[in-house]
FIBA-695960 format. One record per residue: x, y, z of N, C-alpha, C, O in turn. Coordinates in Angstrom, 3 decimals, padded with zeros to 6 digits, always signed. Each point is the difference from the previous one (the first is absolute). Layout:
+----------+----------+----------+----------+----------+----------+----------+----------+----------+----------+----------+----------+
:      n_u :      n_v :      n_w :     ca_u :     ca_v :     ca_w :      c_u :      c_v :      c_w :      o_u :      o_v :      o_w :
+----------+----------+----------+----------+----------+----------+----------+----------+----------+----------+----------+----------+
:        X :        Y :        Z :        X :        Y :        Z :        X :        Y :        Z :        X :        Y :        Z :
...
+----------+----------+----------+----------+----------+----------+----------+----------+----------+----------+----------+----------+
END
This chain:
+----------+----------+----------+----------+----------+----------+----------+----------+----------+----------+----------+----------+
:      n_u :      n_v :      n_w :     ca_u :     ca_v :     ca_w :      c_u :      c_v :      c_w :      o_u :      o_v :      o_w :
+----------+----------+----------+----------+----------+----------+----------+----------+----------+----------+----------+----------+
: +000.855 : -001.170 : +000.000 : -000.855 : +001.170 : +000.000 : +000.898 : +001.230 : +000.000 : +000.953 : +000.083 : +000.774 :
: -001.260 : +000.857 : -001.636 : +000.764 : +001.236 : -000.083 : -000.989 : +001.150 : -000.170 : -000.853 : -000.036 : -000.887 :
: +000.968 : +001.046 : +001.731 : -000.867 : +001.175 : -000.086 : +000.859 : +001.255 : -000.095 : +001.072 : +000.082 : +000.600 :
: -001.560 : +000.894 : -001.362 : +000.732 : +001.249 : -000.184 : -001.008 : +001.137 : -000.044 : -001.067 : -000.128 : -000.601 :
: +001.403 : +001.218 : +001.225 : -000.857 : +001.182 : -000.032 : +000.868 : +001.242 : -000.023 : +001.081 : +000.031 : +000.587 :
: -001.570 : +000.996 : -001.276 : +000.711 : +001.276 : -000.030 : -001.013 : +001.109 : -000.220 : -001.133 : -000.238 : -000.417 :
: +001.576 : +001.466 : +000.711 : -000.860 : +001.170 : -000.157 : +000.775 : +001.069 : -000.753 : +001.133 : +000.325 : +000.356 :
: -001.746 : +000.218 : -001.394 : +000.541 : +001.146 : -000.729 : -000.726 : +001.225 : +000.553 : -001.161 : +000.241 : -000.333 :
: +001.840 : +000.522 : +001.167 : -000.646 : +001.126 : +000.665 : -000.142 : +001.217 : -000.909 : -000.767 : +000.910 : +000.316 :
: +001.479 : -000.874 : -001.426 : -000.050 : +001.147 : -000.903 : -001.201 : -000.090 : -000.938 : -000.749 : +000.965 : -000.146 :
: +000.567 : -002.115 : -000.485 : -001.074 : -000.174 : -000.980 : -001.181 : -000.702 : +000.649 : +000.008 : -001.225 : +000.127 :
: -000.975 : +001.937 : +000.267 : -001.226 : -000.600 : +000.529 : -000.367 : +000.388 : +001.400 : -000.961 : +000.753 : +000.157 :
: +001.610 : -001.180 : +000.835 : +000.945 : -001.109 : +000.141 : -000.578 : -001.312 : -000.531 : -001.208 : -000.234 : +000.039 :
: +002.104 : -000.607 : -000.534 : -000.376 : -001.278 : -000.572 : +000.571 : -001.120 : +000.853 : +001.176 : +000.012 : +000.361 :
: -002.024 : -000.976 : -000.045 : +000.400 : -001.167 : +000.784 : +000.135 : -001.174 : -000.962 : -000.884 : -000.251 : -000.819 :
: +001.999 : -000.462 : +000.928 : +000.278 : -001.147 : -000.863 : +000.167 : -001.233 : +000.875 : +000.699 : +000.037 : +001.013 :
: -001.338 : -001.115 : -001.405 : +000.153 : -001.251 : +000.735 : +000.129 : -001.162 : -000.957 : -000.654 : -000.036 : -001.042 :
: +001.497 : -000.909 : +001.399 : +000.198 : -001.185 : -000.832 : +000.277 : -001.185 : +000.906 : +000.475 : +000.145 : +001.126 :
: -000.783 : -001.309 : -001.644 : +000.262 : -001.195 : +000.774 : +000.099 : -001.223 : -000.890 : -000.594 : -000.054 : -001.076 :
: +001.352 : -000.925 : +001.539 : +000.101 : -001.282 : -000.684 : -000.121 : -001.105 : +001.031 : +000.377 : +000.156 : +001.161 :
: -000.905 : -001.259 : -001.613 : -000.154 : -001.170 : +000.845 : +000.431 : -001.206 : -000.815 : -000.491 : -000.215 : -001.108 :
: +001.401 : -000.564 : +001.650 : +000.476 : -001.173 : -000.698 : -000.346 : -001.274 : +000.745 : +000.092 : -000.064 : +001.225 :
: -000.492 : -000.946 : -001.980 : -000.299 : -001.305 : +000.564 : +000.433 : -001.044 : -001.008 : -000.411 : +000.036 : -001.160 :
: +001.240 : -000.963 : +001.603 : +000.606 : -000.996 : -000.881 : +000.643 : +000.728 : -001.177 : +000.897 : +000.818 : +000.206 :
: -001.329 : -001.093 : -001.424 : +000.611 : +000.621 : -001.178 : -000.802 : +001.186 : -000.531 : +000.359 : +000.574 : -001.027 :
: -001.424 : -000.206 : +001.704 : -000.859 : +001.097 : -000.446 : +000.310 : +001.283 : +000.763 : +000.346 : -000.037 : +001.181 :
: -000.471 : +001.156 : -001.859 : +000.099 : +001.316 : +000.623 : -001.165 : +000.840 : -000.504 : -000.267 : +000.059 : -001.200 :
: -000.418 : +000.586 : +002.129 : -001.116 : +000.877 : -000.311 : +000.347 : +001.378 : +000.527 : +000.443 : +000.135 : +001.140 :
: -000.639 : +000.888 : -001.953 : +000.351 : +001.353 : +000.426 : -000.991 : +001.024 : -000.490 : -000.776 : -000.242 : -000.924 :
: +000.818 : +001.393 : +001.564 : -000.866 : +001.094 : -000.405 : +000.544 : +001.320 : +000.488 : +000.842 : +000.051 : +000.897 :
: -001.334 : +001.018 : -001.499 : +000.403 : +001.346 : +000.395 : -001.175 : +000.936 : -000.167 : -000.874 : -000.221 : -000.838 :
: +000.861 : +001.263 : +001.639 : -001.046 : +001.010 : -000.100 : +000.605 : +001.363 : +000.313 : +000.850 : +000.128 : +000.881 :
: -001.297 : +000.884 : -001.611 : +000.439 : +001.374 : +000.205 : -001.244 : +000.832 : +000.280 : -000.930 : +000.019 : -000.806 :
: +000.907 : +000.673 : +001.950 : -001.166 : +000.779 : +000.409 : +000.412 : +001.452 : +000.184 : +000.859 : +000.309 : +000.827 :
: -001.468 : +000.574 : -001.595 : +000.246 : +001.438 : +000.110 : -001.035 : +000.557 : +000.968 : -001.201 : -000.068 : -000.261 :
: +001.664 : +000.613 : +001.367 : -000.918 : +000.503 : +001.028 : -000.724 : +001.266 : -000.433 : -001.044 : +000.331 : +000.561 :
: +001.576 : +000.382 : -001.548 : -000.645 : +001.212 : -000.487 : +000.108 : +001.172 : +000.958 : -000.701 : +000.998 : -000.168 :
: +001.552 : -001.096 : +001.155 : +000.129 : +001.069 : +000.998 : +000.634 : +001.266 : -000.553 : -000.133 : +001.064 : +000.606 :
: +000.815 : -001.148 : -001.733 : +000.636 : +001.185 : -000.565 : -000.999 : +000.891 : -000.741 : +000.354 : +001.098 : -000.428 :
: -001.583 : -001.554 : +000.273 : -001.029 : +000.822 : -000.619 : -000.051 : -000.072 : -001.505 : -000.919 : +000.550 : -000.607 :
: +001.899 : -001.227 : -000.034 : +000.003 : -000.103 : -001.461 : -001.111 : -000.919 : -000.499 : -000.564 : +000.234 : -001.069 :
: +000.249 : -001.266 : +001.827 : -001.037 : -000.942 : -000.419 : -000.573 : -000.666 : +001.243 : +000.527 : +000.151 : +001.102 :
: -001.587 : -000.871 : -001.294 : -000.611 : -000.711 : +001.106 : +000.774 : -001.269 : +000.327 : +000.875 : -000.422 : -000.756 :
: -001.204 : -000.173 : +001.880 : +000.639 : -001.251 : +000.395 : -000.397 : -001.097 : -000.982 : -001.167 : -000.118 : -000.373 :
: +002.152 : -000.687 : -000.045 : -000.277 : -001.065 : -000.954 : +001.089 : -001.061 : +000.041 : +001.138 : +000.267 : +000.387 :
: -001.505 : -001.462 : -000.788 : +000.979 : -001.053 : -000.239 : +000.557 : +000.271 : -001.391 : -000.698 : -000.176 : -000.998 :
: +001.949 : +000.601 : +000.933 : +000.561 : +000.415 : -001.281 : +000.592 : -001.153 : -000.803 : +000.181 : +000.128 : -001.211 :
: +000.125 : -001.252 : +001.860 : +000.519 : -001.153 : -000.731 : -000.109 : -001.237 : +000.878 : +000.094 : +000.083 : +001.225 :
: -000.291 : -001.222 : -001.861 : +000.001 : -001.286 : +000.693 : +000.336 : -001.086 : -001.010 : -000.413 : +000.069 : -001.158 :
: +001.167 : -001.076 : +001.601 : +000.437 : -001.075 : -000.883 : +000.253 : -001.257 : +000.802 : +000.054 : +000.033 : +001.229 :
: +000.099 : -001.134 : -001.927 : +000.271 : -001.265 : +000.651 : +000.871 : -000.880 : -000.865 : +000.218 : +000.277 : -001.180 :
: +000.279 : -001.348 : +001.785 : +000.846 : -000.948 : -000.725 : -000.111 : -001.376 : +000.640 : -000.238 : -000.126 : +001.201 :
: +000.413 : -000.891 : -002.014 : +000.033 : -001.379 : +000.445 : +001.118 : -000.688 : -000.749 : +000.091 : +000.118 : -001.222 :
: +000.764 : -000.837 : +001.935 : +001.095 : -000.691 : -000.676 : +000.160 : -001.408 : +000.557 : -000.392 : -000.308 : +001.125 :
: +000.981 : -000.525 : -001.961 : +000.332 : -001.369 : +000.384 : +001.440 : -000.242 : -000.416 : +000.390 : +000.320 : -001.123 :
: +000.399 : -000.882 : +002.025 : +001.410 : -000.289 : -000.291 : +000.267 : -001.478 : +000.149 : -000.256 : -000.591 : +001.049 :
: +000.775 : -000.002 : -002.112 : +000.435 : -001.390 : +000.023 : +001.496 : -000.051 : +000.242 : +000.616 : +001.009 : +000.344 :
: -000.034 : -002.184 : -000.522 : +001.433 : -000.154 : +000.244 : +000.846 : +000.848 : -000.954 : +000.994 : +000.596 : +000.416 :
: -001.382 : -000.540 : -001.681 : +000.797 : +000.736 : -000.980 : -000.829 : +000.963 : -000.857 : +000.458 : +000.446 : -001.052 :
: -001.657 : -000.131 : +001.493 : -000.833 : +000.924 : -000.759 : -000.920 : +000.775 : +000.940 : -000.202 : -000.381 : +001.153 :
: -000.346 : +001.468 : -001.669 : -001.007 : +000.764 : +000.742 : -000.979 : +000.613 : -000.996 : +000.358 : +000.339 : -001.128 :
: -001.609 : -000.209 : +001.583 : -001.073 : +000.572 : -000.801 : -000.692 : +001.040 : +000.865 : -000.221 : -000.232 : +001.188 :
: -000.123 : +001.378 : -001.769 : -000.654 : +001.057 : +000.771 : -001.106 : +000.661 : -000.817 : +000.131 : +000.215 : -001.205 :
: -001.218 : +000.096 : +001.893 : -001.093 : +000.774 : -000.562 : -000.063 : +001.301 : +000.792 : -000.105 : -000.027 : +001.226 :
: +000.169 : +001.168 : -001.918 : +000.036 : +001.298 : +000.679 : -001.045 : +000.931 : -000.599 : -000.452 : -000.187 : -001.130 :
: +000.080 : +001.191 : +001.912 : -000.888 : +001.040 : -000.497 : +000.701 : +001.347 : +000.144 : +000.954 : +000.139 : +000.765 :
: -001.438 : +000.841 : -001.504 : +000.504 : +001.370 : +000.117 : -001.128 : +000.959 : -000.356 : -001.033 : -000.410 : -000.531 :
: +001.241 : +001.691 : +000.828 : -000.948 : +001.053 : -000.352 : -001.405 : -000.297 : +000.528 : -000.952 : -000.154 : -000.765 :
: +000.851 : +000.079 : +002.077 : -001.274 : -000.289 : +000.681 : -000.581 : -001.336 : -000.452 : -001.208 : -000.130 : -000.204 :
: +002.073 : -000.843 : +000.053 : -000.374 : -001.360 : -000.399 : -000.727 : -000.035 : -001.343 : -000.766 : -000.928 : -000.262 :
: +000.995 : +001.920 : -000.584 : -000.633 : +000.019 : -001.319 : +000.894 : -000.619 : -001.072 : -000.474 : -000.298 : -001.096 :
: +001.757 : +000.099 : +001.394 : +000.935 : -000.617 : -000.931 : +000.566 : -001.257 : +000.650 : +000.299 : -000.018 : +001.195 :
: -000.157 : -001.030 : -001.998 : +000.457 : -001.286 : +000.506 : +001.246 : -000.438 : -000.745 : +000.151 : +000.246 : -001.197 :
: +000.737 : -000.901 : +001.932 : +001.204 : -000.527 : -000.610 : +000.281 : -001.397 : +000.501 : -000.350 : -000.349 : +001.126 :
: +000.979 : -000.442 : -001.958 : +000.383 : -001.364 : +000.345 : +001.466 : -000.165 : -000.366 : +000.411 : +000.348 : -001.107 :
: +000.377 : -000.877 : +002.032 : +001.430 : -000.175 : -000.281 : +000.436 : -001.415 : +000.369 : -000.591 : -000.656 : +000.858 :
: +001.650 : +000.210 : -001.538 : +000.539 : -001.342 : +000.203 : +001.521 : +000.110 : -000.055 : +000.548 : +000.634 : -000.902 :
: +000.126 : -001.246 : +001.858 : +001.465 : -000.024 : +000.038 : +000.439 : -001.430 : +000.223 : -000.540 : -000.689 : +000.865 :
: +001.523 : +000.233 : -001.642 : +000.464 : -001.388 : +000.096 : +001.527 : -000.041 : -000.009 : +000.640 : +000.539 : -000.902 :
: -000.068 : -001.183 : +001.914 : +001.438 : -000.287 : +000.011 : +000.181 : -001.327 : -000.723 : -000.147 : -001.061 : +000.608 :
: +000.463 : +001.108 : -001.884 : +000.110 : -001.200 : -000.813 : +001.176 : -000.851 : +000.469 : -000.109 : -001.222 : +000.105 :
: +001.228 : +001.875 : +000.174 : +001.190 : -000.663 : +000.525 : +000.767 : +001.034 : +000.809 : -000.471 : +001.123 : +000.185 :
: +001.640 : -001.493 : +000.293 : +000.777 : +000.953 : +000.800 : +000.465 : +001.196 : -000.823 : +000.326 : +001.044 : +000.565 :
: -000.289 : -001.176 : -001.884 : +000.468 : +001.097 : -000.835 : -001.043 : +000.620 : -000.897 : +000.306 : +000.941 : -000.732 :
: -001.541 : -001.441 : +000.766 : -001.025 : +000.497 : -000.915 : -001.278 : +000.309 : +000.774 : -000.498 : -000.820 : +000.772 :
: -000.018 : +002.035 : -001.003 : -001.273 : +000.416 : +000.569 : -000.843 : +000.591 : -001.121 : +000.512 : +000.696 : -000.876 :
: -001.813 : -000.982 : +000.913 : -000.926 : +000.605 : -000.958 : -001.184 : +000.573 : +000.772 : -000.342 : -000.471 : +001.085 :
: -000.266 : +001.480 : -001.657 : -001.149 : +000.627 : +000.644 : -000.914 : +000.581 : -001.067 : +000.425 : +000.328 : -001.108 :
: -001.704 : -000.210 : +001.483 : -000.983 : +000.621 : -000.886 : -000.981 : +000.777 : +000.850 : -000.320 : -000.384 : +001.125 :
: -000.149 : +001.487 : -001.686 : -000.990 : +000.820 : +000.691 : -001.051 : +000.450 : -001.003 : +000.312 : +000.557 : -001.052 :
: -001.558 : -000.812 : +001.408 : -001.115 : +000.429 : -000.846 : -000.801 : +001.032 : +000.757 : -000.401 : -000.228 : +001.142 :
: +000.167 : +001.364 : -001.776 : -000.879 : +001.023 : +000.555 : -001.330 : -000.174 : -000.723 : -000.164 : +000.419 : -001.146 :
: -000.771 : -001.040 : +001.833 : -001.267 : -000.370 : -000.622 : -000.775 : +001.218 : -000.462 : -000.569 : -000.006 : -001.091 :
: +000.537 : +001.056 : +001.909 : -000.779 : +001.189 : -000.340 : +000.581 : +000.739 : -001.206 : -000.747 : +000.464 : -000.861 :
: +002.064 : -000.353 : +000.798 : +000.644 : +000.702 : -001.110 : +000.263 : -000.925 : -001.185 : +000.485 : +000.445 : -001.040 :
: -000.800 : -001.722 : +001.194 : +000.222 : -001.005 : -001.040 : +001.439 : +000.019 : -000.487 : +000.267 : +000.051 : -001.201 :
: +000.662 : -000.092 : +002.163 : +001.414 : -000.020 : -000.357 : +000.663 : -001.218 : +000.633 : -000.469 : -000.531 : +001.006 :
: +001.558 : +000.106 : -001.611 : +000.749 : -001.167 : +000.453 : +001.479 : +000.300 : -000.119 : +000.446 : +000.578 : -000.991 :
: +000.311 : -000.969 : +001.997 : +001.457 : +000.137 : -000.040 : +000.604 : -001.335 : +000.419 : -000.466 : -000.628 : +000.951 :
: +001.507 : +000.195 : -001.665 : +000.692 : -001.250 : +000.276 : +001.489 : +000.302 : +000.035 : +000.522 : +000.707 : -000.862 :
: +000.155 : -001.247 : +001.866 : +001.429 : +000.255 : +000.118 : +000.724 : -001.163 : +000.619 : -000.604 : -000.971 : +000.454 :
: +001.918 : +001.094 : -000.444 : +000.805 : -001.060 : +000.580 : +001.390 : +000.484 : +000.355 : +000.456 : +001.054 : -000.444 :
: +000.202 : -001.865 : +001.261 : +001.382 : +000.257 : +000.411 : +000.792 : -001.286 : -000.225 : -000.439 : -001.088 : +000.372 :
: +001.607 : +001.231 : -000.984 : +000.882 : -001.138 : -000.191 : +001.355 : +000.338 : +000.594 : +000.638 : +000.966 : -000.418 :
: -000.194 : -001.747 : +001.383 : +001.326 : +000.173 : +000.604 : +000.990 : -000.859 : -000.784 : +000.026 : -001.223 : +000.142 :
: +000.783 : +001.875 : -000.964 : +000.969 : -000.705 : -000.830 : +001.043 : -000.672 : +000.892 : +000.311 : -001.181 : -000.156 :
: +000.217 : +001.963 : +001.087 : +000.916 : -000.506 : +001.022 : -000.138 : +000.903 : +001.213 : -000.928 : +000.806 : +000.067 :
: +001.835 : -000.927 : +000.890 : -000.132 : +000.786 : +001.228 : +000.239 : +001.492 : -000.222 : -000.301 : +000.807 : +000.880 :
: +000.839 : -000.428 : -002.044 : +000.314 : +001.404 : -000.259 : -000.781 : +000.613 : -001.159 : +000.134 : +001.194 : -000.266 :
: -000.944 : -001.987 : -000.423 : -000.708 : +000.489 : -001.179 : -001.472 : -000.384 : +000.077 : -000.348 : -001.151 : +000.262 :
: -000.508 : +002.143 : -000.497 : -001.442 : -000.221 : +000.052 : -000.657 : +000.720 : -001.170 : +000.352 : +001.136 : -000.317 :
: -001.309 : -001.804 : -000.323 : -000.787 : +000.584 : -001.082 : -001.458 : +000.082 : +000.446 : -000.529 : -000.943 : +000.589 :
: -000.112 : +002.066 : -000.869 : -001.408 : +000.192 : +000.318 : -000.709 : +000.471 : -001.263 : +000.554 : +000.774 : -000.780 :
: -001.763 : -001.238 : +000.587 : -000.754 : +000.430 : -001.166 : -001.479 : +000.067 : +000.317 : -000.490 : -000.685 : +000.898 :
: -000.219 : +001.525 : -001.652 : -001.433 : +000.167 : +000.213 : -000.634 : +000.508 : -001.285 : +000.593 : +000.799 : -000.725 :
: -001.808 : -001.274 : +000.451 : -000.789 : +000.574 : -001.081 : -001.433 : +000.111 : +000.491 : -000.440 : -000.756 : +000.866 :
: -000.283 : +001.720 : -001.441 : -001.380 : +000.188 : +000.414 : -000.912 : +000.120 : -001.209 : +000.457 : +000.095 : -001.139 :
: -001.739 : -000.100 : +001.408 : -000.986 : +000.022 : -001.079 : -000.072 : +001.341 : -000.722 : -000.670 : +000.106 : -001.027 :
: +001.341 : +000.911 : +001.536 : +000.071 : +001.288 : -000.688 : +001.131 : +000.043 : -001.015 : +000.201 : +001.016 : -000.666 :
: +000.539 : -002.113 : +000.545 : +001.084 : -000.073 : -000.969 : +001.341 : +000.462 : +000.529 : +000.943 : +000.148 : -000.777 :
: -000.830 : +000.083 : +002.069 : +001.264 : +000.450 : +000.571 : +000.832 : -001.214 : +000.396 : -000.453 : -000.862 : +000.754 :
: +001.671 : +000.809 : -001.273 : +000.935 : -001.079 : +000.294 : +001.208 : +000.622 : +000.689 : +000.576 : +000.967 : -000.499 :
: -000.194 : -001.526 : +001.652 : +001.153 : +000.553 : +000.715 : +000.917 : -001.118 : +000.451 : -000.430 : -001.132 : +000.219 :
: +001.717 : +001.476 : -000.084 : +001.002 : -000.976 : +000.414 : +001.076 : +000.688 : +000.818 : +000.332 : +001.162 : -000.234 :
: +000.208 : -001.893 : +001.195 : +001.113 : +000.471 : +000.832 : +001.089 : -001.053 : +000.011 : -000.269 : -001.201 : -000.015 :
: +001.491 : +001.672 : +000.042 : +001.153 : -000.870 : +000.201 : +000.710 : +000.558 : +001.210 : +000.429 : +001.154 : -000.006 :
: -000.300 : -001.957 : +001.042 : +000.644 : +000.430 : +001.245 : +001.278 : -000.815 : +000.170 : -000.033 : -001.227 : +000.080 :
: +001.159 : +001.936 : -000.027 : +001.300 : -000.648 : +000.104 : +000.715 : +000.487 : +001.254 : +000.191 : +001.202 : +000.182 :
: +000.200 : -002.124 : +000.674 : +000.814 : +000.346 : +001.161 : +001.446 : +000.051 : -000.485 : +000.558 : -001.014 : -000.420 :
: +000.046 : +002.208 : +000.480 : +001.375 : +000.173 : -000.472 : +001.014 : -000.378 : +001.075 : +001.024 : -000.623 : -000.280 :
: -001.329 : +001.010 : +001.501 : +000.815 : -000.294 : +001.172 : -000.959 : -000.050 : +001.180 : -001.155 : +000.401 : -000.145 :
: +001.580 : -000.866 : +001.279 : -000.893 : +000.074 : +001.159 : -000.445 : +001.453 : +000.228 : +000.834 : +000.903 : +000.061 :
: -002.117 : -000.688 : +000.062 : -000.621 : +001.305 : +000.231 : +000.080 : +000.946 : -001.199 : -000.182 : +001.207 : +000.161 :
: +000.448 : -001.729 : -001.352 : +000.006 : +000.816 : -001.225 : -000.809 : -000.741 : -001.065 : +000.352 : -001.107 : -000.406 :
: -001.455 : +001.744 : -000.044 : -000.876 : -000.596 : -001.016 : -000.133 : +000.942 : -001.185 : -000.034 : +001.220 : +000.160 :
: -000.039 : -001.801 : -001.346 : -000.298 : +000.731 : -001.216 : -001.337 : -000.518 : -000.516 : -000.172 : -001.204 : -000.193 :
: -000.777 : +002.117 : -000.030 : -001.321 : -000.381 : -000.485 : -000.242 : +000.692 : -001.335 : +000.096 : +001.222 : -000.106 :
: -000.409 : -002.018 : -000.906 : -000.376 : +000.521 : -001.315 : -001.460 : -000.352 : -000.216 : -000.413 : -001.129 : +000.263 :
: -000.370 : +002.086 : -000.738 : -001.419 : -000.269 : -000.210 : -000.476 : +000.646 : -001.288 : +000.524 : +001.021 : -000.444 :
: -001.531 : -001.647 : -000.137 : -000.596 : +000.517 : -001.229 : -001.497 : -000.250 : +000.048 : -000.468 : -000.993 : +000.557 :
: -000.273 : +001.922 : -001.156 : -001.453 : -000.138 : -000.104 : -000.413 : +000.431 : -001.395 : +000.387 : +001.070 : -000.469 :
: -001.169 : -001.905 : -000.186 : -000.420 : +000.253 : -001.371 : -001.516 : -000.097 : -000.076 : -000.604 : -000.895 : +000.591 :
: -000.006 : +001.820 : -001.322 : -001.426 : -000.079 : -000.270 : -000.163 : -000.768 : -001.300 : +000.188 : +000.557 : -001.082 :
: -000.537 : -001.837 : +001.181 : -000.086 : -000.864 : -001.180 : -001.152 : +000.379 : -000.923 : +000.000 : -000.392 : -001.167 :
: -000.972 : +001.137 : +001.656 : -001.120 : +000.428 : -000.844 : +000.339 : +001.247 : -000.811 : -000.718 : +000.343 : -000.939 :
: +001.813 : +000.339 : +001.298 : +000.354 : +001.247 : -000.677 : +001.524 : +000.110 : -000.086 : +000.615 : +000.785 : +000.721 :
: -000.011 : -001.587 : -001.616 : +001.456 : +000.026 : -000.135 : +000.519 : +001.338 : -000.496 : +001.120 : +000.388 : +000.334 :
: -001.909 : +000.318 : -001.120 : +000.468 : +001.266 : -000.562 : -000.158 : +001.161 : +000.988 : +000.508 : +001.093 : -000.251 :
: -001.195 : -001.314 : +001.352 : -000.200 : +001.057 : +000.989 : +001.252 : +000.261 : +000.818 : +001.025 : -000.658 : -000.177 :
: -001.123 : +001.629 : +001.075 : +001.154 : +000.365 : +000.816 : -000.182 : -000.388 : +001.470 : +000.596 : +000.620 : +000.881 :
: -001.411 : -001.633 : -000.613 : -000.242 : -000.390 : +001.391 : +000.969 : -001.082 : +000.482 : -000.134 : -000.476 : +001.128 :
: +001.088 : +000.085 : -001.940 : +000.974 : -001.017 : +000.397 : +000.986 : +000.597 : +001.004 : +000.293 : +001.196 : -000.030 :
: +000.211 : -002.055 : +000.919 : +000.909 : +000.477 : +001.041 : +001.181 : -000.945 : +000.142 : -000.110 : -001.204 : -000.227 :
: +001.239 : +001.779 : +000.609 : +001.197 : -000.775 : +000.316 : +000.697 : +000.676 : +001.169 : +000.059 : +001.228 : +000.073 :
: +000.460 : -002.022 : +000.828 : +000.683 : +000.584 : +001.145 : +001.060 : -000.913 : +000.561 : -000.012 : -001.215 : -000.201 :
: +000.935 : +001.842 : +000.914 : +001.053 : -000.736 : +000.693 : +000.170 : +000.599 : +001.385 : -000.096 : +001.213 : +000.185 :
: +000.349 : -002.073 : +000.773 : +000.249 : +000.445 : +001.375 : +001.216 : -000.711 : +000.532 : +000.218 : -001.180 : -000.277 :
: +000.561 : +001.891 : +001.030 : +001.119 : -000.569 : +000.746 : -000.294 : +000.189 : +001.468 : -000.104 : +001.127 : +000.483 :
: -000.028 : -002.221 : +000.219 : -000.352 : +000.065 : +001.424 : +001.225 : -000.354 : +000.822 : +000.591 : -001.068 : -000.161 :
: -000.226 : +001.973 : +001.035 : +001.145 : -000.191 : +000.892 : -000.528 : -000.133 : +001.430 : -000.649 : +000.911 : +000.515 :
: +000.924 : -002.016 : +000.103 : -000.428 : -000.176 : +001.393 : -001.015 : -001.035 : +000.223 : -000.419 : -000.218 : +001.137 :
+----------+----------+----------+----------+----------+----------+----------+----------+----------+----------+----------+----------+
END
């Protein structure tokens, strides 16, 4: 059992509460945001609420989540295929979108990550450990639906520490 609460005294004030409960391989969670309306900008209202349910097996997990006052639904799946391979997929039912990705550990110092989604965006990362506490990350993102456009991206990062 995990409970969390906070108060934003500037906006509203707004009270936020969340909680999760786990039993065996299942986890059930929820959150609620309540604007007290004391600042005079608006009346008191529940400004957001959502929930989630997940199941975790030995090498996989599945989750059903809501967002935007439980008006949008998502389903996700993560699978550890082996010690060096992971795959995952996420479907946003309300937006009718799907994303599929994976991670492949070539060796202890090299990792490849890739993802594509139903909007035609394909992205990839290459993470190379050069020395202990020094990583070089190369990444690229391509809009496969619009090769002639200028929305493609490429980047490199050097992480020290």
